[in-house]
C-alpha positions in Angstrom: 0.0 0.0 0.0 1.3 3.5 -0.8 1.3 6.4 1.6 1.1 10.2 1.3 4.4 12.0 1.7 3.7 14.4 4.5 1.4 12.5 6.9 1.9 8.9 5.7 -1.9 8.5 5.2 -2.9 5.3 3.4 -3.5 5.5 -0.3 -6.0 2.9 -1.5 -5.2 1.4 -4.9 -8.0 0.3 -7.3 -6.7 -3.2 -7.1 -6.7 -3.4 -3.3 -9.2 -5.5 -1.6 -11.7 -3.4 0.3 -11.0 -3.2 4.0 -12.1 -0.5 6.4 -8.7 -0.7 8.3 -6.8 1.8 6.1 -9.6 4.3 6.3 -9.8 3.9 10.0 -6.0 4.3 10.3 -6.3 7.5 8.3 -9.0 8.9 10.5 -7.0 8.2 13.6 -3.9 9.9 12.2 -6.0 13.0 11.3 -7.6 13.0 14.7 -4.2 12.7 16.5 -2.8 15.5 14.4 -5.8 17.8 15.1 -5.5 17.1 18.9 -2.0 18.7 19.0 -3.1 22.1 17.7 -2.2 25.2 19.6 -4.9 26.8 21.9 -5.2 30.5 22.5 -7.5 31.9 25.2 -8.2 35.5 26.0 -10.1 35.9 29.2 -10.5 37.7 32.5 -10.6 36.7 36.1 -12.2 38.8 39.0 -9.8 39.7 41.8 -10.7 38.4 45.3 -8.7 41.1 47.3 -6.4 38.5 48.8 -2.7 37.8 48.3 0.2 35.7 49.4 1.1 32.0 49.2 -2.1 31.0 51.1 -4.3 32.9 48.5 -2.7 32.4 45.0 -4.5 33.4 41.8 -5.0 30.2 39.8 -6.4 29.7 36.3 -7.2 26.2 34.9 -7.4 25.4 31.2 -8.3 22.4 29.0 -4.8 22.4 27.6 -1.2 22.8 28.9 -0.4 26.5 29.2 3.0 27.3 27.8 2.8 31.0 27.6 0.8 33.2 30.0 0.4 37.0 29.8 -1.4 38.7 32.7 -2.3 42.4 32.4 -2.5 45.0 35.2 -5.6 47.1 35.1 -4.9 49.0 38.3 -2.9 52.1 39.0 0.0 50.8 37.1 -1.6 49.7 33.8 0.8 47.5 31.9 0.9 46.0 28.5 1.6 42.6 30.1 4.7 40.6 30.6 5.2 37.2 29.1 5.6 34.2 31.5 6.7 31.0 29.9 6.1 27.4 31.2 8.4 26.5 34.0 9.6 29.9 35.2 9.2 30.4 38.9 9.3 34.3 39.0 7.6 36.6 36.6 7.3 40.4 36.2 3.9 41.8 37.2 4.8 45.4 36.3 7.7 47.9 36.4 7.6 51.4 37.8 10.6 53.7 37.4 13.5 51.6 38.6 11.4 49.1 40.5 10.3 45.6 39.2 7.4 43.8 40.9 7.6 40.0 40.7 5.2 37.2 41.3 6.0 33.6 42.4 4.6 31.3 39.7 3.6 27.6 39.7 2.6 25.5 36.6 0.8 22.2 36.2 -0.3 20.3 33.1 -3.5 22.4 32.9 -3.0 25.5 35.1 -0.9 28.4 36.1 -1.0 30.0 39.6 0.9 33.0 41.1 1.1 35.0 44.2 2.9 38.0 45.7 4.0 38.5 49.3 3.9 42.3 48.9 0.3 43.4 48.2 -2.9 42.6 46.4 -2.0 44.9 43.6 1.4 43.2 43.2 -0.5 39.9 42.8 -3.0 41.4 40.2 -5.8 40.4 42.5 -7.6 43.7 43.4 -11.0 42.9 44.8 -13.8 43.1 42.2 -11.5 44.1 39.4 -11.5 42.2 36.2 -8.0 41.3 35.2 -7.4 40.3 31.5 -5.0 37.6 30.4 -3.9 35.7 27.4 -2.9 32.0 27.6 -1.3 30.0 24.8 -0.6 26.3 24.9 -1.2 22.8 23.5 -3.8 20.2 24.0 
């Protein structure tokens, strides 16, 4: 049996005996390939007004987040800083010569963060909607 070059899908020849197996194999290959597509989510979360390691912000997804970009909507509006999977400290915002960092944790389907300094430094001001972008793979 011949196969396509790029994805090695089965090519059925006119002389082949009919069997559903090659078609089923093709369908499985297509499904497997589609399952690995990138996911991009834009959303918001509402701040609880709490901060610190006992009160982290946590967002869960139906994919593995590889890039997370939180945005500040408070006094120090920021354009967002990119956090990549595995980093343990990420920039929340910068003012003059000061950089405010969050402690970050990652799982296969979530990202969480906290600050020991203040609610604002954790991007968790009570009742405020905080936007974010998450990018990952299923």
